[in-house]
N, C-alpha and C positions, 0 to 999 in steps of 0.2 A: 504494500500500500504506500503510495507516495506521501511524503510528509505534508504536502499542501492540502491533500484531501482530509487528513485527520485534523489538521489545524482548522480548516474551514468548518469541520464538524464541531470542534470545540467552540469556535466563535458563534456558530448558530445556536449551540446549546446554551452558551452564556447569555446570548440575546434573549432566548426563549424563557430563561429563568429570571433574568434581571428585569426585563421590560415589564412583565406583569407585576413584579414586586415593587417597582417604582411607580408604575401608572395607577395601580389600584388604590393605594393610599391617597395619591393626589386626587383621584376621582372622588373618593369617599369624602375628603375634606371639602371639595366643591359641593358635594351632595348634602353634607351636613349644613353648610351655609344656606343652601336652597331650602332644606327642610325648615330651618329656623325662619326663613322668609315666609314659607307657606303657613307656618303656625301663626306668625304675626298677622298675615292677611286674613287668616281664618276667623280671627276675632271680629273682623269687620264684614267680610263677605264670603260666605261659604262657597258659592258657585265659582267665584274667581279662584278661590283656594283649590277647589277640586280640579279646575282646568289646569292650574299650575302643577298639581300633583300628577295629572295624566301626562303632561309634557315631560315632567321630571322622570317619570317611570320609563317613557320611551327613550329618553336620553341615556338612562342607565343601561338599558338593554343594548342600544346602538353602540355605546362605548365599550361595554363588556364583551360583546360578540367578537370583534376583531382581536382584542387582547387575548382572550381565551383561545380563540381559533388559531392564531399564529403560534401560540405556545404549543398547542396540541399538534399542529402540523409539524413543527420542528422536532418534537419528540418522536412523532411517527417516522419521519425521515431518518432520524438518528437510529431508531430501532431497525428499520429496513436496511440501512447501509451496513449495520454491524452484523446482520445475519449472514452466516457463511454461505458461499455459493450463489449469492444473489447478485444479479447484474444491476449496475446503477444506470 
């Protein structure tokens, strides 16, 4: 196995592990602020607050899918490359 291939595997693996661990807390912090905003609004207008909450939920899903997806894909590639007798 050429060294460049194993190095790129390591880089992909590091990216797939580090990116979610950095992104998710950042996302959560943003989300906590949004939730606090929703709670404040809720005191005045429930309908507006519910609309905020719906937007907010969509935002979480949209943010989470690529993060989780890319990590999962990298791990999958990692496993398939390491399998003996498997062509890349």
